[in-house]
C-alpha positions, -999 to 999 in steps of 0.1 A, spaced: 1 0 0 15 33 -9 27 54 20 1 81 33 11 116 24 -10 146 40 -24 169 15 -24 206 20 -61 214 9 -54 253 5 -25 244 -21 -48 242 -52 -84 230 -63 -72 194 -70 -57 191 -36 -88 203 -19 -109 177 -40 -85 151 -30 -85 160 7 -122 160 7 -121 127 -9 -97 112 17 -122 127 44 -151 112 31 -134 78 26 -122 78 64 -155 92 73 -171 59 59 -146 38 76 -132 26 41 -97 18 32 -83 25 -3 -85 -11 -15 -120 -12 -1 -129 23 -18 -113 13 -55 -130 -24 -53 -153 -27 -85 -139 4 -102 -114 -10 -128 -87 15 -113 -58 7 -95 -50 15 -57 -21 39 -66 -45 58 -90 -69 65 -61 -40 72 -42 -27 100 -61 -61 117 -65 -65 121 -29 -30 135 -28 -39 161 -54 -16 146 -81 -41 132 -106 -75 139 -118 -106 120 -113 -120 105 -142 -158 106 -145 -166 68 -142 -145 68 -111 -163 98 -97 -196 80 -104 -178 50 -85 -169 70 -55 -201 88 -50 -219 56 -50 -198 37 -26 -195 68 -1 -231 81 -6 -219 116 -12 -250 124 -33 -228 131 -67 -204 155 -52 -174 139 -68 -191 137 -102 -205 171 -103 -169 186 -97 -145 163 -114 -148 182 -147 -141 216 -129 -111 201 -109 -98 189 -143 -101 221 -158 -83 237 -127 -53 213 -133 -46 218 -169 -26 252 -164 -17 254 -202 -15 216 -206 -34 195 -231 -60 172 -210 -41 140 -219 -9 155 -207 -18 171 -174 -12 140 -150 22 136 -166 30 171 -161 19 168 -123 43 138 -120 76 152 -133 85 169 -103 79 137 -83 97 115 -108 133 97 -101 140 91 -138 122 102 -169 131 84 -201 118 97 -233 119 80 -266 113 108 -293 112 97 -329 93 129 -342 100 160 -322 122 176 -297 109 163 -260 91 193 -242 118 196 -213 143 203 -241 124 229 -263 129 265 -268 103 290 -271 103 295 -308 102 255 -313 73 251 -288 53 277 -305 58 266 -341 50 229 -333 17 241 -311 8 265 -338 12 238 -365 -10 213 -346 -35 238 -336 -36 265 -365 -70 280 -354 -62 284 -316 -60 322 -304 -24 334 -302 -32 342 -264 -38 303 -260 -7 292 -278 14 318 -258 0 301 -225 7 266 -236 44 277 -247 50 293 -212 33 261 -194 57 240 -215 90 262 -208 80 261 -171 83 224 -169 120 227 -171 119 243 -134 121 205 -124 162 209 -130 161 234 -103 149 210 -78 173 199 -50 167 163 -64 161 168 -99 148 137 -119 174 120 -140 166 126 -176 176 101 -204 166 111 -239 166 89 -271 161 110 -301 157 97 -337 182 115 -362 157 131 -382 146 149 -354 176 172 -354 175 172 -392 138 183 -396 139 221 -403 109 233 -380 126 267 -379 148 293 -399 187 281 -396 193 306 -367 165 292 -346 176 258 -354 212 265 -341 197 282 -311 175 249 -303 206 225 -308 228 246 -286 201 249 -259 197 209 -261 235 207 -253 233 232 -225 206 214 -209 218 179 -212 255 190 -199 239 213 -171 218 187 -156 217 149 -146 207 140 -180 220 117 -210 212 120 -245 213 93 -273 205 96 -311 194 67 -333 211 74 -365 195 72 -398 212 44 -408 202 21 -380 173 8 -400 148 -10 -382 149 -8 -345 130 -23 -317 109 9 -309 93 18 -342 67 36 -331 54 70 -316 66 91 -287 70 70 -254 79 81 -218 92 59 -189 87 76 -155 103 58 -121 95 73 -87 110 69 -54 80 57 -37 54 48 -66 52 21 -92 66 29 -126 45 43 -154 47 43 -194 31 73 -212 25 71 -250 12 100 -270 -2 108 -304 -13 138 -320 -39 146 -299 -43 120 -273 -21 101 -247 -24 72 -225 -7 63 -192 -2 25 -186 5 12 -153 -3 -24 -158 31 -41 -146 36 -67 -173 30 -40 -202 55 -18 -183 82 -45 -182 77 -49 -220 82 -13 -227 111 -12 -205 127 -39 -224 120 -23 -257 133 8 -246 168 -9 -235 170 -26 -266 164 8 -288 194 22 -266 215 -4 -274 209 6 -310 215 42 -305 249 60 -306 270 66 -275 263 99 -255 294 115 -266 289 107 -300 252 118 -298 261 152 -284 289 154 -311 262 151 -336 241 179 -318 274 201 -320 277 195 -357 240 202 -366 242 235 -346 272 246 -366 260 237 -400 228 257 -389 249 287 -378 269 288 -411 235 288 -428 224 316 -410 253 336 -416 253 329 -452 219 342 -451 226 377 -440 
């Protein structure tokens, strides 16, 4: 059973909601195991909701109201709480963003885009604009600010250890003008060298490798079970089923075996930065 962590209900709307859930559960004399039984959700999932760390899906809110006799309280407010949690993040990513500061390790496989923790503002802006061309400029800027804010995890006393594996095409795809791409490459190098981080690149010559699929993240925690997060264009999925987590773990380890060593990977980033800088100078 996950260790109890007292939640300060004044911190945020989700924390208030979670504290109320714990209060109602304990008033009813139920353990986490008893409350979650029959909900098709895991024990750790409910525990994280009580701590204000994850949102309450509607089906679980209906289940909780029924078991606790709370007259629809949790169902009525679960959507409002979820909106309060977003803070500039896509709905499917909000839980992952909340977990980043608590993670012991974060391992990203990025076959298409630079991961958010390594992005610059111009890169984040152009990626968001391409995916959501009809969104108001103010919404795009709010999301860019939220994405860049995530890098504050590296300022913690015990920041998560980051291991990023990129496909080579990610650094070759010209999402920005040459000077912007050079800035992006240089930023990646600064983050990797200035934080507890490792970067590897799967070269274009690698051909078929063990992880021929979309963006995937593995997150481990000091006192919680590991999780997998996979993402598509407008959706994402958290996976905590242990056999599936193990299989993703094995595939990621095989992927790293197909990648260049960290030193060679950073050398490739530096080479790309110089190439983009030269192009920018020639265009002046």
